[in-house]
N, C-alpha and C positions, 0 to 999 in steps of 0.2 A: 607537592607543587601549589604555587601561588593561586590565588581562585581566576586573578586574572586570564594565568595561561590556560586554566581550563577552561574559561568561557572563551577564549580564541580558540583551541580544539574544538570544541561544539560547531563554533559558527563555522569553521573551515570545514565539518562534514554535514552543514544543512543545506539541503538543496532547496530552491523555492519553486514551487508548484505554478503552474499557470493553466489557465484555460483558453478557449478560443476567445480572438479580441472583441467578437461580437457581443458577448457576454461574461464579462470577465469578472472574476470574484476575487476576494480579497485577497492576496498574495499567503501561501502556507508554505513553511519549513519542515522538511522531514527529516528528523536525526535517526539513523541508520546502523545498528550497531548490536552489542550484546547486553541484555538485560540480565544482572544477577539479583538473588536476594539473600541478604544476608543479615540476621539481628533485628529482625522484624524492619529492614527499611531495603527498599530497590538502591541498585546500584548500575550506574551506563554505562559502557565503554563503546566507545565508536569505533566503525571500522578502520582496518589500517591506520590504527593509534593505540598506543598503550596505555592513555591516561584512562582515569576513574572520575565518575561523578556523580553525586548526592541526585537524586528525582523527585518532583512533586508533582501530585496528579491535580490538575488543576480540572479534571472532566467534573462533571456533574457527579454528584454525592461518591466521588471517587470507582466512578463506572469502570474505567479504564485500568485501573489497578487490580480491580476484582476479575475482568476479564483475562488477563494473563495469569494472575493465579489459578482461575478455574483451566484454562489453557495446559498448566502444567507447572506454571512459573514458582519455584519453591528452595528451598537453601540447597543448593550443592544441584540445583537443576536450572541453568540459567537455559535463555531461548536467544533466539534471533529475532529481534523486532524493527519494525518501522514505525515511529510514531511522529505525528505532527505536534510540534511544539518549539520552544524558543529558549536561548540560553541567555539566565538573566543572574548577575550577580556568583556567578560560578555554577551555578544549579541549573540542570534541564527541568523545566517546566512542559509537562506532555498535558496535551487535552484531547488527543482523540488518536485511535487505531486507524493505520494503513493496513500493513498485515505482521504476522509473526509467525515464526515456524520451532517447530520443536528439535530440529536439527540445529544445535547451537553453533553455526559458523555463520562467517559472513557471506553474504550472496549480494551485496549492494552494487548498483550498476554503475559501470564506471562513467557514465553520464547522463544525468537525472533531467527530465525534460519536464516532468509535473503530468504527461500525458496517460492517458488510461492504458491499462493493458487486462484483460479478462483470457478464462479460461473455463473448461469443462468438460463432461465427459457424455457418453452413450447419447450420441457417438462423440470422440475425442475431436475438441474444436480448441481454438487459441485465437486472440485476437489482439494486434497491436497495432496503437495509434503512433507515429512518428512522424514530426515535424510536418504536420497536413497531411499525412499519406496514412490511410488505414488499410490493412492486412488481414483478412479474415481465412486461416488455414483449417481446414475439418477434414476429418479422417476419411470419410462417404464419399465427397466431391471436389470439385477443383477448388483451387483458394479464389478468394474476392479480392481484388484489389482496387482502390480508387481513392478519390478525394474524401474527406468527411468534414460535417457542419456538427459543431456542439449547439442543438436546437432549445435545450434546457439546462439550466444549472443553478442549482439552489444547495443548500448544507446537506440537504437529504435525498436530493434526486437529481438525476440527468439524463437526458437522452440526445442520442447521436444518430445522425445519418450517412449513413456509405452510399456513394454513386459510382455504380461502376457496370460492369455486365451484367449484375442484377442490383437492385435496392435493397439494403439491410437496415433495420433500426434497432436500435441497441437500448435499453433501457437500465438505468444501474438506480438501486435505493440503499441507502446507508442501513444496512442489517448484517449481522457479523454472519459468516459464510464459510463453512470447516469443508476441506477437501484434503484428500490422502494422494500424495504423487504417483503418477503413474507407475512410476519405476518401483514402486513400492516403499517410495522413502517415508519419515514422518510425517504425521498432520500436519495442516497450516489451518492460519484463520485469518479470512480478509473481513472487510470493515465493511465491504460492500455485497451484492448480489446482482448479476446480469441477466439478460434476458435478451435473446436476439432474435429477430424476426426476419427471415428471409424466403422468400418463393414458397411459401406457407408451411414452412419447417420454423418448428421453435428449436433453440438452442438456451439451456440455463447452465449456469456457473456462478462464479464469484469473481469480483473487481477489484482491482488495486492501482493506484498512481506509480508510477515507474520514473 
């Protein structure tokens, strides 16, 4: 396949992430698909597309490649990955992780908004931000819904406030965060940790961009 066709296929599956308009970061693109490893090189195959393209790691000191290999990427052992990057000259240049999963099947969302999602356990909880609305679900309490505001956004930290029946503050830090699926599925790794303060309760887990 010609390089131009590969580049076009990559651009078709890249979603532009965005944050609250009050503190807009530089737009980023997320590539979602399967990462394979063969003959000492990484190969990317986007979701819902049978094309393949070479990968260049532009992260500091090859940190992203090292993280994926430590997580299990190897010859014959692909991963489902979501990485920040861009298509250049028929190649995927990746520079940061969004999330990866050892179950090598595509789980790409039908619609990518760039907004946050987060989840954790003990007790189980899940947070979804979508089009300005936040929903916090907790196993041991009623759901919290309301408008949210991103009060802080940097390359390494983010803070969000939810106003509803109770006020919640979510703090996220760029730090690899591992979890095993509650249904007994294979392990996942995310690029962010999440901590939620709500009504004197502290919830901890992992975060990623949807």
